[in-house]
KELO-992348 format. One record per residue (C-alpha): residue in three letters; residue number from 1; x, y, z. Coordinates in pm, whole numbers. Layout:
<nodes>
{resn=ALA&resi=NUM&u=X&v=Y&w=Z}
...
</nodes>
This chain:
<nodes>
{resn=MET&resi=1&u=-335&v=-1291&w=-1706}
{resn=PRO&resi=2&u=-560&v=-1465&w=-1452}
{resn=GLU&resi=3&u=-913&v=-1327&w=-1426}
{resn=THR&resi=4&u=-937&v=-1379&w=-1049}
{resn=LEU&resi=5&u=-698&v=-1359&w=-757}
{resn=ASP&resi=6&u=-513&v=-1684&w=-690}
{resn=PRO&resi=7&u=-733&v=-1872&w=-438}
{resn=GLU&resi=8&u=-429&v=-1956&w=-225}
{resn=ILE&resi=9&u=-350&v=-1584&w=-187}
{resn=ALA&resi=10&u=-717&v=-1493&w=-139}
{resn=SER&resi=11&u=-749&v=-1747&w=145}
{resn=ARG&resi=12&u=-467&v=-1574&w=336}
{resn=LEU&resi=13&u=-635&v=-1230&w=335}
{resn=LYS&resi=14&u=-826&v=-1105&w=638}
{resn=ARG&resi=15&u=-1054&v=-837&w=496}
{resn=ASP&resi=16&u=-1247&v=-566&w=679}
{resn=ASP&resi=17&u=-1628&v=-553&w=665}
{resn=GLN&resi=18&u=-1607&v=-382&w=323}
{resn=GLY&resi=19&u=-1386&v=-661&w=184}
{resn=LEU&resi=20&u=-1071&v=-445&w=191}
{resn=VAL&resi=21&u=-713&v=-488&w=309}
{resn=ALA&resi=22&u=-480&v=-199&w=394}
{resn=ALA&resi=23&u=-191&v=-159&w=150}
{resn=ILE&resi=24&u=113&v=30&w=276}
{resn=VAL&resi=25&u=315&v=170&w=-14}
{resn=GLN&resi=26&u=690&v=211&w=32}
{resn=GLN&resi=27&u=968&v=332&w=-198}
{resn=HIS&resi=28&u=1167&v=15&w=-267}
{resn=ASP&resi=29&u=1521&v=156&w=-252}
{resn=THR&resi=30&u=1497&v=411&w=31}
{resn=GLY&resi=31&u=1236&v=257&w=260}
{resn=GLU&resi=32&u=1038&v=583&w=253}
{resn=VAL&resi=33&u=672&v=520&w=345}
{resn=LEU&resi=34&u=469&v=694&w=75}
{resn=MET&resi=35&u=101&v=629&w=141}
{resn=LEU&resi=36&u=-172&v=395&w=254}
{resn=GLY&resi=37&u=-437&v=268&w=15}
{resn=TRP&resi=38&u=-705&v=0&w=17}
{resn=MET&resi=39&u=-730&v=-313&w=-196}
{resn=ASP&resi=40&u=-994&v=-575&w=-251}
{resn=ASP&resi=41&u=-920&v=-904&w=-428}
{resn=GLU&resi=42&u=-950&v=-748&w=-774}
{resn=ALA&resi=43&u=-723&v=-453&w=-694}
{resn=LEU&resi=44&u=-462&v=-693&w=-556}
{resn=ARG&resi=45&u=-493&v=-919&w=-860}
{resn=ARG&resi=46&u=-435&v=-621&w=-1090}
{resn=THR&resi=47&u=-140&v=-506&w=-879}
{resn=LEU&resi=48&u=20&v=-851&w=-883}
{resn=THR&resi=49&u=-28&v=-907&w=-1256}
{resn=THR&resi=50&u=23&v=-570&w=-1427}
{resn=GLY&resi=51&u=331&v=-414&w=-1265}
{resn=ARG&resi=52&u=132&v=-104&w=-1161}
{resn=VAL&resi=53&u=-46&v=-42&w=-831}
{resn=THR&resi=54&u=-427&v=-47&w=-834}
{resn=PHE&resi=55&u=-643&v=55&w=-537}
{resn=TRP&resi=56&u=-1010&v=52&w=-450}
{resn=SER&resi=57&u=-1128&v=408&w=-391}
{resn=ARG&resi=58&u=-1364&v=405&w=-95}
{resn=SER&resi=59&u=-1479&v=762&w=-166}
{resn=ARG&resi=60&u=-1545&v=712&w=-539}
{resn=GLY&resi=61&u=-1646&v=347&w=-524}
{resn=GLU&resi=62&u=-1421&v=247&w=-814}
{resn=TYR&resi=63&u=-1079&v=110&w=-901}
{resn=TRP&resi=64&u=-799&v=354&w=-967}
{resn=ARG&resi=65&u=-452&v=288&w=-1092}
{resn=LYS&resi=66&u=-209&v=526&w=-931}
{resn=GLY&resi=67&u=-82&v=780&w=-1183}
{resn=ASP&resi=68&u=-332&v=734&w=-1466}
{resn=THR&resi=69&u=-453&v=1093&w=-1433}
{resn=SER&resi=70&u=-165&v=1258&w=-1245}
{resn=GLY&resi=71&u=127&v=1087&w=-1417}
{resn=HIS&resi=72&u=266&v=1002&w=-1070}
{resn=ARG&resi=73&u=291&v=631&w=-1130}
{resn=GLN&resi=74&u=383&v=350&w=-894}
{resn=TYR&resi=75&u=572&v=61&w=-1050}
{resn=VAL&resi=76&u=550&v=-257&w=-841}
{resn=GLN&resi=77&u=881&v=-402&w=-722}
{resn=SER&resi=78&u=743&v=-649&w=-466}
{resn=VAL&resi=79&u=431&v=-727&w=-262}
{resn=ALA&resi=80&u=424&v=-896&w=80}
{resn=ILE&resi=81&u=144&v=-994&w=316}
{resn=ASP&resi=82&u=177&v=-954&w=692}
{resn=CYS&resi=83&u=154&v=-1244&w=937}
{resn=ASP&resi=84&u=-215&v=-1176&w=1015}
{resn=GLY&resi=85&u=-319&v=-1134&w=651}
{resn=ASP&resi=86&u=-477&v=-795&w=719}
{resn=ALA&resi=87&u=-213&v=-570&w=562}
{resn=LEU&resi=88&u=-1&v=-563&w=249}
{resn=LEU&resi=89&u=337&v=-402&w=192}
{resn=VAL&resi=90&u=375&v=-286&w=-166}
{resn=GLN&resi=91&u=726&v=-177&w=-255}
{resn=VAL&resi=92&u=731&v=48&w=-559}
{resn=ASP&resi=93&u=938&v=269&w=-779}
{resn=GLN&resi=94&u=745&v=596&w=-732}
{resn=VAL&resi=95&u=746&v=850&w=-1014}
{resn=GLY&resi=96&u=658&v=1197&w=-884}
{resn=ALA&resi=97&u=437&v=1264&w=-584}
{resn=ALA&resi=98&u=259&v=983&w=-400}
{resn=CYS&resi=99&u=12&v=1212&w=-222}
{resn=HIS&resi=100&u=-291&v=1359&w=-400}
{resn=THR&resi=101&u=-184&v=1699&w=-259}
{resn=GLY&resi=102&u=134&v=1689&w=-466}
{resn=ALA&resi=103&u=364&v=1603&w=-172}
{resn=ARG&resi=104&u=619&v=1326&w=-212}
{resn=THR&resi=105&u=454&v=1128&w=71}
{resn=CYS&resi=106&u=117&v=1154&w=243}
{resn=PHE&resi=107&u=294&v=1150&w=579}
{resn=LEU&resi=108&u=499&v=1464&w=514}
{resn=GLU&resi=109&u=183&v=1647&w=417}
{resn=GLY&resi=110&u=-6&v=1525&w=725}
{resn=GLY&resi=111&u=282&v=1606&w=956}
{resn=PRO&resi=112&u=410&v=1466&w=1282}
{resn=LEU&resi=113&u=202&v=1420&w=1596}
{resn=PRO&resi=114&u=332&v=1488&w=1946}
{resn=ALA&resi=115&u=451&v=1155&w=2082}
{resn=VAL&resi=116&u=673&v=1056&w=2372}
{resn=ALA&resi=117&u=975&v=870&w=2238}
{resn=GLY&resi=118&u=1033&v=540&w=2412}
{resn=ALA&resi=119&u=1367&v=385&w=2495}
{resn=ARG&resi=120&u=1464&v=21&w=2539}
{resn=GLU&resi=121&u=1546&v=-93&w=2885}
{resn=ASN&resi=122&u=1895&v=-228&w=2947}
{resn=GLY&resi=123&u=1925&v=-580&w=2811}
{resn=ALA&resi=124&u=1610&v=-559&w=2598}
{resn=GLN&resi=125&u=1637&v=-761&w=2277}
{resn=ARG&resi=126&u=1544&v=-632&w=1934}
</nodes>
């Protein structure tokens, strides 16, 4: 297992001022968006090389591998980087709840916000 993130991958990342990139976690077979976490180069290296998702905890200031204490593990199925390099999409096989509250997803627990639904104009392309 490599000890550092592949330099080619690292060069594509656009990190925030704390050296982090947003990682959107999605259930691989249903498309369900489960949570958002943060990764630095080391967390991404661990995620890419171990088959389990690792994040950087901004509140605790340490790495955490999803499920080590809760048993609600995330098994990596694929990882993609967006066109700007500032976000990752991690598709997983989620075991149990993804949210620390015990909910299946963090977005069900947070709930919907009032938003006006838009509609395409006639002839608009996808």
